[in-house]
C-alpha positions in Angstrom: 87.7 330.7 91.7 87.8 326.9 91.8 86.1 324.7 94.3 87.2 325.2 97.8 88.8 322.6 100.0 87.1 321.2 103.1 88.0 323.0 106.3 90.3 320.2 107.4 92.3 320.5 104.1 92.0 324.1 103.3 94.4 325.4 106.0 98.0 324.3 105.7 98.4 323.3 109.4 101.3 320.9 109.6 101.0 318.8 112.8 103.8 316.4 113.5 102.8 312.8 113.9 104.7 312.5 117.2 102.7 315.3 118.7 99.3 314.1 117.4 99.4 310.4 118.4 98.3 309.5 121.8 100.7 307.8 124.2 99.4 304.7 125.8 100.8 303.0 128.9 103.1 300.1 128.3 104.8 299.0 125.0 102.7 299.8 121.9 103.1 299.1 118.1 101.0 301.4 116.0 100.9 302.3 112.3 101.1 306.0 111.4 97.9 306.7 109.5 97.9 305.0 106.1 101.7 305.1 105.8 104.3 302.4 105.7 105.9 303.6 109.0 105.2 302.2 112.4 105.9 303.6 115.9 107.2 301.3 118.5 106.8 302.9 122.0 108.4 301.4 125.1 110.1 302.7 128.3 109.2 306.2 127.4 111.0 306.0 124.0 109.6 306.0 120.5 111.2 304.2 117.5 110.0 305.1 114.0 110.3 302.0 111.8 110.1 302.6 108.1 109.6 300.2 105.1 113.3 299.5 104.6 114.1 298.4 108.1 116.1 295.5 106.8 118.6 297.8 105.2 119.4 299.3 108.6 120.1 295.9 110.0 122.4 295.2 107.1 124.3 298.4 107.7 124.5 297.8 111.4 125.8 294.3 110.8 128.5 295.7 108.5 129.6 298.3 111.1 129.8 295.6 113.8 131.7 293.2 111.5 134.2 295.9 110.5 134.6 297.1 114.1 135.1 293.6 115.5 137.5 292.6 112.8 139.6 295.7 113.3 139.6 295.3 117.1 140.4 291.6 117.2 142.7 291.3 114.1 144.5 294.7 113.8 144.4 296.5 117.1 145.5 293.4 119.1 148.8 293.4 117.1 149.5 297.0 118.2 148.6 298.2 121.7 145.8 298.6 124.2 145.0 302.1 123.0 143.9 301.0 119.6 141.9 298.2 121.1 140.0 300.7 123.2 139.6 303.1 120.2 138.3 300.2 118.1 135.6 299.4 120.6 134.7 303.1 120.9 134.5 303.5 117.2 132.2 300.5 116.8 129.9 301.5 119.6 129.8 305.1 118.7 129.1 304.4 115.0 126.4 301.9 115.9 124.7 304.4 118.3 124.8 307.2 115.7 123.2 304.8 113.1 120.4 303.7 115.4 119.8 307.2 116.7 119.1 308.4 113.2 117.3 305.3 112.0 114.9 305.4 115.0 114.1 309.1 114.8 111.0 310.7 113.4 112.0 312.4 110.1 109.2 315.0 110.4 106.1 313.0 109.4 102.9 315.1 109.1 99.5 314.0 110.3 97.1 312.8 107.6 93.5 313.9 107.5 91.2 311.3 109.1 89.8 309.1 106.3 92.7 309.9 103.9 93.2 307.1 101.3 97.0 307.0 101.7 99.3 305.3 99.3 102.2 306.5 97.2 100.3 309.1 95.3 100.0 309.5 91.5 101.8 311.1 89.9 104.9 310.7 92.1 105.9 314.0 93.7 109.6 314.4 92.7 110.4 317.7 94.4 109.4 319.4 97.7 106.3 321.6 97.5 106.7 325.3 97.1 103.5 325.7 99.1 99.8 325.4 98.3 100.0 321.9 96.7 97.3 319.5 97.8 98.4 316.0 98.7 95.5 313.7 97.8 96.8 310.6 99.6 97.2 312.5 102.9 94.2 314.8 102.4 96.1 318.0 103.3 97.6 321.1 101.8 101.4 321.1 101.8 103.6 323.9 103.1 106.9 324.8 101.5 109.5 322.1 101.7 107.1 319.2 102.3 107.0 316.1 100.1 104.8 313.0 100.0 107.2 310.1 99.9 106.4 307.3 97.4 108.0 304.8 99.7 106.9 305.9 103.2 103.4 306.9 101.9 103.3 310.1 104.1 104.2 313.8 103.8 107.5 314.7 105.3 108.4 318.2 106.6 111.7 319.6 105.3 112.1 316.5 103.1 115.8 316.0 102.0 115.8 312.5 100.5 114.6 308.9 101.1 117.4 306.8 102.6 116.9 303.0 102.6 119.9 302.6 105.0 118.0 304.7 107.6 114.8 302.7 106.6 112.8 305.9 105.8 113.0 309.5 104.8 115.5 312.1 105.9 113.7 315.3 106.8 113.6 318.3 109.1 113.6 316.3 112.4 116.4 313.7 111.7 118.6 315.6 109.2 121.1 316.6 112.0 121.2 313.0 113.2 121.9 311.9 109.7 124.8 314.2 109.2 126.1 313.3 112.7 126.1 309.6 111.6 128.0 310.4 108.4 130.7 312.4 110.3 131.1 309.8 113.0 131.1 306.7 110.8 133.4 308.1 108.1 135.8 309.5 110.6 136.2 306.2 112.4 136.3 304.3 109.2 139.2 306.5 108.0 141.0 305.9 111.3 140.6 302.1 110.9 141.8 302.2 107.3 144.9 304.3 108.2 145.8 302.1 111.2 145.3 298.9 109.2 147.6 300.2 106.5 150.2 301.2 109.2 150.0 297.8 110.9 150.5 296.0 107.6 153.6 298.0 106.7 156.8 296.0 107.2 158.9 297.4 110.1 
C-alpha cells in the first residue's frame, strides 16, 4: 500500500473544538487553530465569531429597523395588541439570529502544527470518509468539509452562510432552521398587517 499517515492523522477521530479548548477564568478571546474563527468567552458563555461577522450585524440592523418601523408606524395606528406583537417579533427574531450566529457549527480540532489555510484544491462537497485534509492535518469522516472561508473542517457541513458569519453544520443547523421559521413567520405577519392597515376603511 501507499505511505501511512502519522498516528495523529491516521485515525479519523473528530474532536469538537469546543470540547478540546481549555476554558480560562475571565473573558478570553482566542483563535481556533489556524482558522478564521475566534471564540469569545465571557460569563460562562462562548460566542463563535466567523470571518463574515459584519454580515450578521447588517442583518441584525435590518431586523431591528423593520421591527421598529412596524411597531412605531403601523402598529400604533391599530391597537395595543399589534404594538406588543411587533416588539415580540423584533426581539424574538433578533434572539434567533444571534443564537445561531454565535453557535459553534461543529468545528473540528486541527492537528498541532497544521498549516491551515483554505486548502487547494477547494473541497466542494462533504467527504465520503477517508479523505485527508492537508490544511487541518487530519482524516475526514463522512459529512465533513474543509471550508474555504472559515479555514477549518466542519462536521455535518451544510453550507457556508455569510449572514450567520460562518458555516452551518451539525451543531448549529437546528438553530439556523429555527431562525428561518421565526423570522419569516413574523415578517409575513408584519407584511399582512401592514397591508391591512393601508387598506381604506
